[in-house]
N, C-alpha and C positions, 0 to 999 in steps of 0.2 A: 460512510454513512454514520449519522449521529444516532443516539439512542432514541430520540423522539420522532424519528422519521418512520412513517408507516408505509410499507410497500404493498402494492396489490398486484396480483397477477391475473391476467385474463387469458382466455383460450385463443384469442385472435391477436394478430399483430397490429391491427388498426386501433389507435388510441381514441378515435372519434366514435367508435362503435359502442353502443350502450350495453350494459350488462343485462342478462336475462334474469337476474335474481330478483325476487320480490322481497319486500320487507317482511320480517317474521311477525306473526300475530298469533293470538290464541285460537283463531278459527280460520278455516280456509275460505270463508266468505264473510262479507261485511254484514253487520246486523241490519235487518229490515225494520225492526221495531225499536222503540226507545230502550236504551241500555240502563238497567237498574244497578247492576253490579257486574263489571267485566270479568271478575274472578271470584265468584261467590264461595265462601267457606261452606263446609259440609253442614254445619248447624243451620245456617241461613237457608241452604237448599232444601234440607229436610223440613224445616218449619214452613217452607213455601209450598209444600205438597197441597194440591187441591183435591176435591172429591174424585175427579176423573183419574188422578194419579193413584189414589187408593183402590179404585175399581180395577185399573190395569194391574196393580200389584196383586190383588186378590184373584183376578182372572187367570193370570199367568201361573200363580201358585196352584189354583184348583185344577187347571188343565194338566199341569205337571204331576200332581198327585194321581189323577186318573190315568195318565199315560204310564206312570210308574207301576200302578196296580195292574193295568192290563198287560204290560210287558212281563210281569212276574207270574202270570197265570200258568203258562205252559211249564215253566221250570219249578213251580210250586214255591216260589219265593215272593209271594205277593206283598207281604208286609215290608220286607227289606227293600224291595223295589219301590214300593210306594213312599217309604221314608226317604230314600235317595232321591226319587223324583220330586218329592216335596221340598227337600232342601235346595235342590237345583232351581225349583220354581220360585222359592222365596228369594233366592239370590237374584235370579233373572227378573222377577217382578220388581224388586227394589231398584235394580239398575235401570229398568225401563222408566219407573217413576222418577228416579233421580235425574236421568238424562232429560226428561221433559221439563222438570222443575228448573234445572240449571239453564236449559235452553231459553226458558222464558225470562229468567233473571238477566241473561246475557244479551237479550234482544234478538235471539235467533228464531224464536217462535212467538206467536201472537201472545201479547202480555197485557192487554187492556186492564184486566182486573188488578194485576200486580202493580202497574203504574199508578192506578188510582189509590191503591192501598198504601204504597210507599210514599206517595206525594202528600198524603194526609198526615203522615207521622211527623 
């Protein structure tokens, strides 16, 4: 064999049988909506947050603060539990908002407002 020859192996002996491998992509499904950026950087994703993303962020944080406070009542660690719950809520709320924002930029979620905004630039 020469150095430039690429060999492939298959699980079956039949050379006419097609491989079951799919081409790799950044998503397991094809975008339903127009793609603005197939791989948006973090700065673009955060700047794309809309009002609903901020509401989700605040809601998850608030629920986590309350849950942390309530779990600390019995053991008399309310403040420490609330701070821990709040930190977890901030992280979770940010991740929720980030996922929705990047999904809109990648065309996986409804993105009519973003398409109009980025087409006008």
